[in-house]
C-alpha positions in Angstrom: 36.8 156.1 126.5 34.1 156.4 124.0 33.9 153.6 121.2 33.8 154.9 118.1 31.4 153.7 115.2 33.0 151.6 112.9 30.9 152.4 109.9 32.1 156.0 110.7 35.7 155.0 110.4 35.1 153.2 107.6 33.3 155.8 105.5 36.2 158.7 107.1 39.2 156.0 105.6 37.2 155.8 102.6 37.1 159.4 102.4 40.3 160.2 103.3 41.7 157.8 100.3 39.5 159.5 97.8 41.0 162.4 98.4 44.5 161.2 98.3 43.6 159.4 94.9 41.9 162.6 93.2 44.8 164.7 94.5 47.6 162.7 93.5 45.7 161.7 90.1 45.4 165.5 89.5 49.0 166.6 90.4 50.5 163.4 88.5 48.6 164.1 85.4 49.3 167.8 85.3 52.9 166.7 85.6 52.7 163.8 83.1 51.5 166.0 80.4 49.4 164.0 78.1 46.3 162.0 77.7 46.3 159.5 80.0 45.5 155.7 79.1 44.3 152.9 81.1 47.8 151.9 82.1 48.5 155.1 84.2 49.0 153.7 87.8 47.4 156.5 89.4 44.1 156.1 87.2 44.1 152.5 88.0 44.1 153.1 91.7 41.4 155.8 91.3 39.0 153.7 89.8 39.9 150.7 92.6 39.3 153.5 95.2 36.1 154.4 93.4 34.8 150.9 93.5 35.2 150.6 97.2 33.6 153.9 97.9 30.3 152.8 95.9 30.6 148.9 97.6 30.5 150.7 101.1 27.4 149.6 102.8 25.8 147.8 100.0 22.9 145.7 100.5 23.3 141.7 99.5 20.8 140.8 97.4 20.1 137.1 97.5 20.5 135.2 93.9 19.8 131.8 92.8 22.7 130.0 93.5 24.6 132.7 96.1 24.3 136.2 97.7 25.3 138.9 94.8 26.5 142.5 95.8 27.2 144.9 93.0 27.3 148.5 92.2 25.8 148.1 88.8 22.3 148.6 90.2 22.9 152.2 91.3 24.8 153.3 88.6 22.0 151.8 86.3 19.7 154.1 88.2 21.1 157.2 86.9 20.0 157.2 83.3 16.4 157.2 84.8 17.4 160.4 86.7 19.7 162.3 84.1 18.5 161.5 80.4 22.0 162.5 78.8 23.1 159.3 81.0 20.7 156.8 78.6 23.9 157.0 76.1 26.4 155.8 78.5 24.1 153.0 79.8 23.0 151.7 76.5 27.0 151.8 75.3 28.1 150.0 78.2 25.0 147.6 77.5 26.0 147.1 74.2 30.1 146.3 74.9 31.1 142.8 74.1 32.9 140.4 76.3 31.3 142.3 79.5 29.6 139.2 81.6 29.1 140.5 85.2 27.5 143.4 86.5 30.6 144.4 87.9 32.4 144.8 84.7 29.7 146.7 83.5 29.8 149.1 86.4 33.6 149.4 86.1 33.2 150.3 82.1 30.5 153.0 83.1 33.1 154.7 85.5 35.7 154.8 82.6 33.2 156.4 80.5 31.9 158.7 82.6 35.3 160.1 83.1 36.3 160.3 79.3 33.0 162.3 79.4 34.2 164.3 82.2 30.5 164.1 83.9 31.1 161.7 86.6 30.6 164.4 89.2 27.4 165.0 87.7 25.8 161.5 87.5 27.1 160.9 91.2 25.3 164.1 92.4 22.1 163.4 90.5 22.0 159.8 92.1 23.1 160.9 96.0 19.9 163.3 95.8 17.7 160.5 95.5 18.2 159.1 98.6 15.2 157.8 98.8 15.6 155.4 95.9 19.5 154.8 96.9 17.9 153.2 100.3 16.8 150.2 98.3 20.5 149.6 97.5 22.5 151.1 100.2 22.2 150.7 104.0 21.2 153.6 105.8 25.2 153.8 107.0 26.9 153.7 103.5 29.2 156.3 102.1 26.9 157.2 99.2 24.0 158.0 102.3 26.1 159.9 104.4 27.6 163.4 103.9 31.2 161.8 102.8 29.6 160.8 99.6 28.6 164.4 98.9 32.2 165.5 99.7 33.4 162.9 97.2 31.4 164.2 94.5 32.5 167.5 95.0 36.0 166.4 94.9 35.4 164.7 91.3 34.4 168.0 89.7 38.4 168.9 89.9 38.8 165.7 87.5 37.1 167.8 84.7 40.7 169.0 83.8 42.2 165.6 83.1 41.9 164.4 79.3 41.5 160.5 79.4 41.6 158.5 76.5 40.5 154.7 77.7 40.1 151.6 75.6 37.2 149.9 77.5 36.6 147.6 74.5 38.5 144.6 74.6 39.4 144.8 78.2 38.9 142.4 81.0 37.0 144.4 83.5 35.2 141.3 85.0 38.0 139.5 86.6 40.4 142.7 87.8 41.5 142.5 91.5 40.3 145.9 92.9 43.3 146.3 95.7 44.5 149.7 97.1 48.3 150.2 96.7 48.9 152.5 99.6 52.7 152.9 98.7 51.4 155.5 96.1 50.1 158.0 98.7 53.6 158.0 100.9 55.3 161.1 100.8 59.2 161.3 100.0 62.0 163.8 100.0 61.3 164.8 96.7 57.5 165.4 97.2 58.4 167.3 100.2 60.7 169.1 98.6 58.5 169.9 95.6 56.1 172.3 97.3 56.5 175.1 95.8 55.9 173.2 92.6 52.6 171.9 93.6 51.4 175.4 94.7 52.0 176.1 91.2 50.2 173.8 90.1 47.5 174.0 92.5 47.2 177.7 91.4 47.0 176.8 87.7 44.3 174.2 88.2 42.5 176.3 90.7 42.4 179.2 87.7 41.6 176.5 85.0 38.6 175.2 87.0 37.5 178.4 87.8 37.8 179.9 84.2 35.9 176.5 83.1 33.2 177.0 85.8 32.9 180.5 84.5 32.9 179.9 81.1 29.8 177.2 81.9 27.9 179.7 83.7 28.7 182.3 81.2 27.2 179.7 78.4 24.1 179.1 80.8 23.8 182.8 80.9 23.9 183.5 77.4 21.8 180.5 76.1 19.2 181.7 78.9 19.6 185.3 77.5 18.8 183.8 73.7 15.5 182.0 74.9 14.6 185.2 76.7 15.4 187.5 73.6 13.5 185.2 71.6 10.2 185.1 73.7 10.7 188.8 73.9 11.1 189.1 70.1 7.4 186.8 70.1 5.9 189.1 72.1 7.2 192.2 70.6 6.1 190.8 67.3 2.5 190.1 68.9 2.3 193.6 70.6 3.3 195.0 66.8 0.7 192.9 65.4 -2.1 193.8 68.2 -0.9 197.5 67.6 -1.4 197.2 63.7 -5.1 195.6 64.1 -6.1 198.2 66.7 -4.7 200.8 64.6 -6.8 199.5 61.9 -9.6 199.5 64.1 -9.5 203.3 64.8 -8.8 203.7 61.3 -12.1 202.0 60.6 -13.8 203.8 63.7 -12.6 206.8 62.4 -13.8 206.6 59.0 -17.2 205.5 60.4 -17.2 208.6 63.2 -16.5 210.8 59.7 -19.4 209.3 58.0 -22.0 209.2 60.6 -20.9 213.0 61.0 -21.3 213.5 57.7 -25.1 211.5 57.8 -25.6 213.4 60.7 -25.0 216.7 59.1 -26.8 216.0 56.3 -29.8 214.9 58.1 -29.5 218.2 60.2 -29.7 220.3 56.9 -32.4 218.4 55.5 -34.3 219.0 58.8 -33.9 222.4 59.3 -34.6 223.0 55.6 -38.0 221.1 56.1 -38.3 223.1 59.2 -37.9 226.4 57.1 -40.2 224.8 54.3 -42.9 224.0 57.2 -42.4 227.2 58.5 -42.9 229.6 55.7 -46.1 227.5 54.4 -47.6 227.9 57.7 -46.6 231.4 58.0 -48.3 232.1 54.5 -51.4 230.5 55.5 -51.7 232.1 58.7 -51.0 235.4 56.7 -53.7 234.2 54.5 -56.1 233.3 57.3 -55.3 236.2 59.0 -56.3 238.2 56.0 -59.0 236.0 54.8 -60.6 236.3 58.8 -60.0 239.9 58.6 -62.0 240.6 55.5 -65.1 237.9 56.6 -64.7 240.1 59.4 -65.5 243.1 57.8 -68.0 241.4 55.4 -69.5 240.0 58.8 -69.7 243.5 60.4 -71.1 244.8 57.3 -73.8 242.5 56.9 -74.8 242.6 60.6 -74.7 246.0 60.5 -77.2 246.2 57.2 -79.3 243.1 59.3 -79.6 245.7 62.1 -80.5 248.5 59.9 -82.8 246.3 57.5 -84.4 245.2 61.0 -84.6 248.4 62.6 -86.1 249.6 59.1 -88.5 246.8 59.3 -89.6 247.6 62.6 -90.2 251.3 61.4 -92.0 249.9 58.6 -94.4 247.8 60.4 -95.1 250.5 62.9 -95.4 253.4 60.5 -98.0 250.6 58.4 -100.0 249.7 61.1 -100.5 253.6 61.4 -101.3 254.3 57.8 -103.3 250.9 57.0 -106.1 253.2 57.1 -105.0 256.2 54.9 -102.8 254.5 52.6 -104.7 251.5 51.3 -103.5 247.9 50.0 -101.2 249.3 47.3 -98.6 250.4 49.6 -99.4 247.4 51.7 -97.7 245.3 48.6 -95.0 247.6 48.2 -93.6 247.2 51.7 -94.4 243.5 51.4 -92.3 243.2 48.2 -89.4 245.3 49.9 -89.7 242.9 53.0 -89.1 239.9 50.8 -86.3 241.4 49.1 -84.9 242.2 52.5 -85.5 238.7 53.5 -83.9 237.2 50.3 -80.6 239.3 51.1 -80.7 238.6 54.8 -81.1 234.7 53.7 -78.0 235.1 51.3 -76.1 237.0 54.2 -76.5 234.3 56.8 -75.6 231.5 54.1 -72.5 233.7 53.2 -71.9 234.1 57.0 -72.1 230.4 57.6 -69.9 229.8 55.0 -67.3 232.4 56.2 -67.6 230.2 59.7 -67.1 227.1 58.1 -64.4 228.3 56.0 -62.9 230.0 59.2 -63.2 226.5 60.8 -61.2 224.9 58.2 -58.9 227.4 58.4 -58.1 226.7 62.0 -58.4 223.1 61.4 -55.7 223.2 58.9 -53.6 225.7 61.1 -53.7 223.2 64.2 -52.7 220.3 62.1 -49.8 222.6 60.4 -48.7 223.5 64.2 -49.1 219.8 65.2 -47.0 218.6 62.2 -44.6 221.3 63.1 -44.5 220.2 67.0 -44.1 216.7 65.7 -41.2 217.6 63.4 -39.8 219.7 65.8 -40.0 216.5 68.2 -38.7 214.2 65.8 -35.6 216.4 65.1 -34.7 217.1 68.1 -35.2 212.7 69.1 -33.0 212.7 66.0 -30.6 215.0 67.3 -30.5 213.4 70.9 -29.7 209.9 69.2 -26.9 211.6 67.0 -25.3 213.6 70.0 -25.4 210.3 72.0 -24.2 208.4 69.1 -21.6 211.0 68.5 -20.6 210.9 72.2 -20.3 207.0 72.4 -18.4 207.2 69.2 -15.9 209.6 70.6 -15.6 207.8 74.1 -14.9 204.4 71.9 -12.1 206.8 70.1 -10.7 208.0 73.0 -10.3 204.5 74.5 -8.9 203.5 71.7 -6.6 206.3 71.4 -5.6 205.3 75.5 -4.7 201.7 74.4 -3.2 202.9 71.2 -0.8 205.2 73.5 -0.5 202.5 76.4 0.6 199.9 73.3 2.8 202.5 71.9 4.6 202.6 75.5 4.4 199.1 76.1 6.4 198.8 72.5 9.0 201.7 73.9 9.2 199.7 77.1 9.8 196.6 75.2 12.2 197.9 72.7 14.2 199.2 75.6 14.4 196.2 77.5 15.3 194.3 74.4 18.1 196.8 73.6 19.4 196.6 77.5 19.2 192.6 76.9 21.0 192.8 73.7 23.9 195.3 75.4 23.9 192.7 78.2 24.2 189.6 75.8 27.3 191.8 73.9 28.7 192.6 77.2 28.7 188.8 78.1 29.8 187.7 74.6 32.7 190.0 75.0 33.4 188.6 78.8 33.3 185.0 77.1 35.5 186.0 74.7 38.0 187.5 76.5 37.7 184.4 79.3 38.6 182.2 76.2 41.3 184.4 75.5 42.5 184.2 79.3 41.7 180.6 78.9 43.9 179.9 75.8 46.8 181.9 77.5 46.4 179.5 80.6 46.9 177.0 78.3 49.8 178.3 76.9 51.2 179.1 80.1 50.5 175.6 81.1 52.6 174.3 77.8 55.3 176.6 78.8 55.5 175.3 82.4 55.7 172.0 81.2 58.4 173.1 78.7 60.3 174.9 82.0 59.4 171.6 83.9 61.4 169.2 81.4 63.9 172.2 80.9 64.4 171.9 84.7 64.3 168.3 84.7 67.4 168.2 82.2 69.1 171.1 84.4 68.7 169.0 87.6 69.9 165.9 85.9 72.9 168.3 84.2 73.4 169.4 87.9 73.5 166.3 89.5 76.1 165.1 86.8 78.0 168.0 87.6 78.0 167.2 91.4 79.0 163.4 90.7 81.9 164.9 88.7 83.1 167.0 91.3 82.2 164.2 94.0 84.8 162.1 92.3 87.1 165.3 92.1 86.7 165.9 95.8 87.3 162.1 96.8 90.7 162.5 94.3 91.7 165.8 96.2 90.9 164.2 99.8 93.0 161.1 99.0 95.5 163.9 97.7 95.7 165.8 101.1 95.6 162.7 103.4 98.5 161.7 101.8 100.3 165.3 102.6 98.6 165.2 106.2 100.2 161.8 106.5 103.5 163.0 105.2 102.8 166.1 107.6 102.7 164.1 110.6 105.3 161.9 109.9 107.6 165.1 109.7 106.0 166.4 112.9 106.8 163.3 114.4 110.1 163.2 113.5 110.2 166.8 114.7 109.4 165.9 118.2 106.3 168.3 119.1 104.0 167.8 121.8 100.3 168.5 122.1 99.3 171.0 124.5 98.3 169.9 128.0 94.4 169.7 128.6 94.4 171.8 131.9 96.7 174.5 130.1 94.4 174.6 127.1 91.2 176.5 129.1 90.9 179.3 126.5 90.1 179.1 122.7 93.2 180.0 120.3 91.3 182.5 118.2 88.4 183.7 120.2 89.9 183.5 123.6 86.9 182.5 125.5 86.8 179.6 127.8 85.7 176.3 126.9 82.5 174.8 128.3 80.2 172.2 127.3 78.6 174.3 124.5 82.3 175.4 123.1 84.0 172.0 122.6 88.0 171.6 122.5 88.8 170.8 119.0 92.9 169.9 118.5 94.8 169.9 115.1 97.1 167.6 115.2 99.3 169.4 112.3 99.9 172.8 114.6 99.0 171.6 118.6 96.6 174.7 118.7 93.3 173.9 120.5 90.1 175.8 118.8 86.3 175.6 119.9 84.0 174.3 117.7 82.7 177.9 116.9 85.8 179.1 115.6 86.4 175.8 113.7 83.4 176.3 111.1 85.3 175.4 108.4 84.6 171.9 107.1 85.0 169.5 104.0 83.2 166.4 103.2 84.8 163.1 102.7 84.0 159.9 100.9 85.1 157.6 103.8 83.3 160.0 106.3 79.8 159.7 106.8 79.9 163.8 108.3 81.8 166.7 107.5 85.3 166.8 109.0 86.5 170.0 110.7 89.8 171.8 109.4 92.1 174.1 111.4 92.0 177.7 110.3 95.9 178.2 110.9 97.2 175.4 108.9 94.3 174.0 107.2 94.5 170.6 109.0 92.0 168.4 110.1 90.9 169.1 113.7 90.1 166.1 116.6 87.7 166.5 119.2 89.5 166.1 122.6 87.5 163.1 124.5 89.9 163.0 127.7 87.9 163.0 131.1 89.1 166.5 132.0 87.8 168.5 128.7 84.5 170.2 129.1 
């Protein structure tokens, strides 16, 4: 056979003792029906069992005088892992009269039970096994799965209300001995299974309601935090939306101002172009008219010059031919006419030159006007392009801001719907929590009624017991009177000389007429002499002098005697 590990056996035994202790404490506390104090025996045994569980596998530390083995070290570690345990550790250190670490550990266990947080504290402790290895061996109960099971069992102690006076109690010198007699079953425990089932059901319902209420409280707190964060984000989004709206309004005003400026500039430019065009057209018309007049004057002067030149040539030719006949006088008249003609021709050439210069000046002015018009048109085109590009950029920016506005409004709508959904969920959770609280109050009322019914049941049982004792006394007196009557009847029968039926002749029962056998034994009536089987003589009466009930005859109601002869089946 395989040899079992002694440490595993110790852990299993401690786990079973913890189960019995916790179960017995819960059942007795519920039947006790009031707040527990330090003198309650199951509670004292629970602390003893927990002390043994925490001491299992504890490492021995060398001190100055001797070896030390205490559970205060790992329990003191809880406040570093669970901040809410700092208060209980400080309370234990401040308690007067505690001189040993074991006494402080016992006070810590009692305060943790009163706070209903022993399971939470030890759960945070067993999770950090790397820190526990400093205090426990690797095979210790707190380092194995049995420790986690015990921590799970400790959750059920939250239904118990304990009022323990730690101050002034001598916790240093207490001797922790487990009383096994408290966990041995008796007939009353076996007979009270139905009551235990009811208590367990009520306990399960209370634990379920408390756990559900705890979860609902955590859910409500998380929902409150979520609603707060959503309110903050909603406020931030509203502020961003207001800023975006203000920016859009400013951009719209700027766009309107730029559009009005653009329109004004376009109007001025068009007016300037129209004025310039009118001036250019007027100058062009003037130029055309003046040029036409000058052309006509020039043509006329040329025609006259041509005619004068022709005439001069003719005169010169004629003068040569007639010089001999006419004489010097004719000759002086022609020269004067020629001088006059030359002066006229000079004046005409000067005028022609003036007209040509004027035409050149007009052409230059026309070119300058056309150049100015081209520059104005180019500047106007550039300004138009700049205005169009700026307007397009502003339009794009406005469209982007409008898209952002639509997106922000959509996000705000989604946030509002989400917030409404969360508020609805919160209302439902509150309603559920309220119903559960009502159910908890009902369960507490039912528990009180159950305890009242238990007290009433005890009173009725006591009354019934008293009545049974009175009936037993009456039955004793009655049996005594019947015995006396039977003695008188036997005496009369003996006087009458009646004889019992022989065994060989009695082969069948008088009533059922079935043959006697090992299962159908013979019973003889000492009054009437008849023999019956045990099936037909089921009438029994209890006698105080007999440990078992006595069988009675069906015909005469006398006591039956079982035959013990050798020939009887």
